[in-house]
C-alpha positions as CSV (number, residue, x, y, z in Angstrom):
1,M,0.0,0.0,0.0
2,T,1.1,3.6,-0.7
3,G,-0.3,6.9,0.3
4,F,-0.1,10.7,-0.3
5,R,-2.1,13.8,0.3
6,S,-4.1,15.5,-2.4
7,M,-7.4,17.3,-2.9
8,G,-7.4,18.2,0.8
9,C,-7.5,14.6,1.9
10,D,-5.4,11.4,2.4
11,V,-5.3,9.2,-0.6
12,A,-4.4,5.5,-0.3
13,V,-3.7,3.0,-3.1
14,S,-3.3,-0.7,-2.9
15,A,0.0,-0.7,-4.9
16,A,2.6,1.9,-5.8
17,A,1.4,3.7,-9.0
18,P,3.1,7.1,-9.7
19,A,0.5,7.9,-12.4
20,V,-2.2,7.9,-9.7
21,R,-0.6,10.7,-7.8
22,E,0.0,12.6,-11.0
23,L,-3.7,12.2,-11.8
24,F,-4.9,13.5,-8.4
25,D,-2.5,16.4,-8.4
26,A,-3.3,17.4,-12.0
27,R,-7.1,17.3,-11.3
28,D,-6.6,19.4,-8.1
29,L,-4.6,22.0,-10.0
30,R,-7.4,22.3,-12.6
31,F,-10.5,22.0,-10.5
32,S,-9.8,23.2,-6.9
33,R,-11.5,26.5,-5.8
34,F,-8.6,26.8,-3.3
35,I,-5.8,27.0,-5.8
36,E,-5.8,30.6,-7.2
37,S,-4.5,29.6,-10.6
38,S,-7.0,26.8,-11.2
39,E,-9.2,26.8,-14.3
40,V,-12.3,26.6,-12.1
41,N,-11.3,29.9,-10.5
42,A,-10.6,31.5,-13.9
43,V,-14.1,30.4,-15.0
44,N,-15.7,31.6,-11.8
45,A,-14.1,35.0,-12.1
46,F,-16.7,35.7,-14.9
47,P,-19.8,33.9,-13.6
48,L,-22.2,35.2,-16.3
49,G,-22.4,34.8,-20.1
50,V,-20.4,32.7,-22.5
51,T,-17.1,31.0,-21.5
52,V,-14.9,28.6,-23.5
53,V,-13.6,25.9,-21.2
54,S,-11.1,23.0,-21.6
55,E,-12.2,19.6,-22.7
56,E,-11.3,18.3,-19.2
57,L,-13.5,20.9,-17.4
58,S,-16.3,20.3,-20.0
59,S,-16.3,16.6,-19.3
60,M,-16.3,17.0,-15.5
61,L,-19.0,19.7,-15.6
62,L,-21.2,17.5,-17.8
63,L,-20.8,14.7,-15.2
64,A,-21.9,17.2,-12.5
65,I,-24.9,18.3,-14.5
66,D,-26.0,14.7,-15.1
67,A,-25.7,14.2,-11.3
68,A,-27.9,17.2,-10.7
69,R,-30.5,16.0,-13.1
70,A,-30.5,12.5,-11.5
71,T,-31.0,14.0,-8.1
72,G,-33.7,16.5,-9.0
73,G,-31.2,19.4,-8.5
74,L,-30.1,18.3,-5.0
75,V,-26.4,17.6,-5.9
76,T,-25.6,20.6,-8.2
77,P,-22.4,22.3,-9.3
78,A,-24.2,25.7,-8.9
79,V,-23.6,25.9,-5.2
80,G,-20.2,27.6,-5.4
81,G,-21.7,31.0,-4.4
82,A,-23.5,29.6,-1.4
83,L,-20.4,27.9,-0.2
84,L,-18.5,31.1,-0.5
85,R,-21.2,33.0,1.4
86,A,-21.1,30.3,4.1
87,G,-17.4,31.0,4.5
88,Y,-15.9,28.0,2.7
89,D,-13.4,30.0,0.7
90,R,-10.2,28.0,1.4
91,D,-9.2,24.5,2.4
92,S,-11.1,23.6,5.6
93,A,-7.9,23.2,7.6
94,A,-7.1,26.8,6.9
95,L,-10.5,28.3,7.8
96,P,-10.7,30.6,10.9
97,A,-12.5,29.1,13.9
98,D,-15.2,31.7,13.7
99,G,-16.2,34.9,11.9
100,E,-19.0,37.3,11.1
101,P,-22.6,36.0,10.8
102,V,-23.5,34.9,7.3
103,E,-26.7,35.0,5.3
104,P,-27.6,32.2,2.8
105,A,-27.0,32.8,-0.9
106,R,-29.5,31.8,-3.5
107,T,-28.5,28.7,-5.5
108,P,-29.2,29.3,-9.2
109,S,-31.4,26.9,-11.1
110,L,-29.7,24.2,-13.2
111,D,-31.6,25.8,-16.1
112,S,-29.2,28.7,-16.0
113,L,-26.4,26.4,-17.1
114,S,-26.0,25.3,-20.6
115,L,-23.0,23.3,-22.0
116,R,-22.4,22.6,-25.7
117,G,-19.1,21.0,-26.2
118,R,-16.5,23.4,-24.7
119,V,-18.9,26.3,-24.7
120,L,-20.5,27.1,-21.3
121,L,-23.4,29.6,-21.1
122,R,-24.6,30.9,-17.8
123,T,-27.7,33.1,-18.0
124,D,-27.6,33.7,-14.2
125,P,-24.4,34.3,-12.2
126,V,-23.2,30.8,-11.4
127,V,-20.1,30.1,-9.3
128,L,-19.2,26.5,-10.0
129,D,-18.1,23.9,-7.4
130,L,-17.0,20.6,-8.8
131,N,-15.0,19.3,-5.9
132,G,-17.2,16.3,-4.9
133,V,-17.6,14.9,-8.4
134,V,-14.0,15.6,-9.2
135,K,-12.7,13.6,-6.2
136,S,-15.0,10.6,-6.8
137,K,-14.4,10.5,-10.5
138,T,-10.7,10.7,-9.9
139,V,-10.9,7.7,-7.5
140,D,-12.6,5.7,-10.3
141,D,-10.1,6.8,-12.9
142,A,-7.2,6.1,-10.6
143,L,-8.5,2.5,-10.1
144,A,-8.4,2.0,-13.9
145,L,-4.7,2.9,-13.7
146,V,-4.0,0.6,-10.9
147,G,-5.8,-2.4,-12.3
148,P,-6.6,-5.2,-9.8
149,G,-6.7,-3.4,-6.4
150,W,-8.3,-0.4,-4.7
151,V,-8.1,3.3,-4.3
152,A,-9.4,5.4,-1.4
153,A,-9.6,9.2,-1.0
154,G,-11.3,10.7,2.1
155,G,-14.6,8.9,2.3
156,D,-14.5,7.6,-1.3
157,V,-13.4,4.0,-2.2
158,A,-13.3,2.1,-5.4
159,T,-12.1,-1.5,-5.7
160,T,-11.9,-4.5,-8.1
161,I,-11.1,-6.9,-5.2
162,P,-12.9,-7.7,-2.0
163,L,-12.0,-5.0,0.5
164,Q,-13.0,-4.5,4.1
165,V,-13.9,-0.8,4.7
166,G,-14.3,0.8,8.1
167,L,-17.6,2.7,8.6
168,P,-18.6,5.8,10.6
169,A,-19.7,5.1,14.2
170,G,-17.8,1.8,14.1
171,G,-18.0,-1.5,12.3
172,S,-17.0,-2.3,8.7
173,V,-18.4,-3.7,5.5
174,T,-16.8,-5.9,2.8
175,L,-17.0,-4.3,-0.6
176,D,-16.6,-7.0,-3.3
177,S,-16.2,-4.5,-6.1
178,G,-17.4,-1.1,-7.3
179,G,-17.6,2.1,-5.2
180,L,-18.4,3.1,-1.6
181,A,-18.8,6.7,-0.5
182,T,-19.6,8.4,2.7
183,S,-21.0,11.9,2.9
184,S,-20.8,13.7,6.2
185,V,-21.7,17.0,7.8
186,A,-19.2,16.4,10.6
187,V,-15.8,16.4,8.7
188,R,-15.6,19.8,7.1
189,T,-17.1,22.2,9.6
190,W,-16.4,25.8,10.7
191,R,-18.4,28.6,12.5
192,R,-19.7,31.9,11.5
193,G,-21.4,34.2,14.0
194,G,-21.2,31.2,16.4
195,E,-23.3,29.0,14.1
196,T,-21.8,25.8,12.8
197,Q,-21.4,25.6,9.0
198,H,-20.6,22.7,6.7
199,H,-20.0,22.1,3.0
200,L,-23.2,20.3,2.0
201,I,-25.5,23.0,0.8
202,D,-29.3,22.6,0.6
203,P,-30.1,24.2,-2.8
204,A,-33.6,25.0,-1.6
205,T,-32.3,27.3,1.2
206,G,-28.8,28.1,0.0
207,A,-27.5,27.3,3.5
208,P,-25.7,24.2,4.9
209,A,-28.3,21.4,5.1
210,R,-30.3,20.7,8.2
211,T,-30.6,16.9,8.3
212,P,-31.0,14.2,10.9
213,W,-28.1,12.4,9.4
214,R,-24.4,13.0,10.3
215,D,-23.1,10.4,7.9
216,V,-24.6,8.6,5.0
217,T,-22.7,5.7,3.3
218,V,-23.8,4.2,0.0
219,A,-22.5,1.4,-2.2
220,A,-22.9,1.5,-6.0
221,E,-21.4,0.3,-9.2
222,N,-18.7,3.0,-9.1
223,C,-17.5,5.7,-6.8
224,V,-19.1,8.6,-8.6
225,A,-22.6,7.0,-8.4
226,A,-22.0,6.1,-4.7
227,D,-20.9,9.7,-3.9
228,V,-23.7,11.4,-5.6
229,A,-26.3,9.1,-4.1
230,A,-24.8,9.5,-0.6
231,K,-25.0,13.3,-0.8
232,A,-28.6,13.2,-2.1
233,A,-29.7,10.8,0.6
234,L,-28.1,13.0,3.3
235,L,-29.7,16.2,1.9
236,L,-33.1,14.4,1.7
237,G,-33.1,13.8,5.4
238,P,-35.9,11.3,6.5
239,A,-36.7,10.6,2.9
240,G,-33.1,9.5,2.1
241,P,-33.5,5.7,2.9
242,S,-36.5,5.2,0.7
243,W,-35.0,7.3,-2.1
244,L,-32.1,4.9,-2.1
245,D,-34.4,1.9,-1.9
246,R,-36.2,3.0,-5.1
247,R,-32.9,3.0,-6.9
248,N,-31.8,-0.4,-5.4
249,L,-28.9,1.2,-3.6
250,P,-27.8,0.1,-0.1
251,G,-27.4,2.9,2.4
252,R,-26.2,3.2,6.0
253,F,-27.3,6.2,8.0
254,V,-25.7,7.6,11.2
255,T,-27.6,10.2,13.3
256,H,-25.9,13.1,15.1
257,R,-26.0,11.0,18.3
258,G,-24.3,8.1,16.6
259,A,-27.3,5.8,16.1
260,V,-27.0,3.6,13.1
261,H,-29.9,2.9,10.6
262,F,-30.0,0.9,7.4
263,N,-32.3,1.2,4.4
264,E,-34.2,-1.9,3.3
265,T,-31.7,-2.6,0.4
266,W,-28.7,-2.7,2.8
267,R,-30.6,-5.0,5.2
268,C,-31.6,-7.4,2.5
269,L,-28.0,-7.6,1.1
270,A,-26.7,-8.2,4.6
271,A,-29.2,-11.0,5.2
272,E,-28.2,-12.6,1.9
273,R,-24.6,-12.6,2.9
274,L,-25.4,-14.2,6.2
275,A,-27.4,-16.9,4.5
276,A,-24.7,-17.6,1.9
């Protein structure tokens, strides 16, 4: 196993693969809002009108738009302005402990974004945030470079071999293949005006989501699908477990007090394993 730090988190790989670190670092340089010279920051400097973007950014933005459509706009790349308003303007480790009170920023509709090849049109000022999709997609792409094995970055995992993965609030699960992602409101937090803020924005309010779940873990065919579903289920609150069930995705939910709940799909899969 080898490891390094990139995209603001610890990355672990089952076997040494220099190309994996190169991939993570290149994506970070292009897509991070916290690197002044990134392409995302150059695009966000002019948040309205027509912008020509790179093929790499176009591809990642298209993936993010697809995720937004699949989640009814819950997981959207248009929350950059709301994140900035909440105070998330640098890597979480560098954020001040507290600051002035903040007011939510409106999250623009997905209809205000249009992408045709490399041409991006924004009819409403939209500050992009692609960090979640970029990280999970990079985990999937890194696994393709590794071959048989696994890649983990923060709460995102992708594997082609059976892998035991630790879970929030204790315990573990064996992931035979595919992706596993955990979305949490407890990892990247800060305060403004004495109020706790976090990085998962509810597009309906433009503020950090109020949800009964502290952590949501989802397994899917790849890491991107797991990550998007975990975020959506967390943002949906009490409706999250059934939303995953309708998509046949297993989900594990942890409350703010540490109580663990499972959706029906997770329970059925666990029962099948015990019976096997």
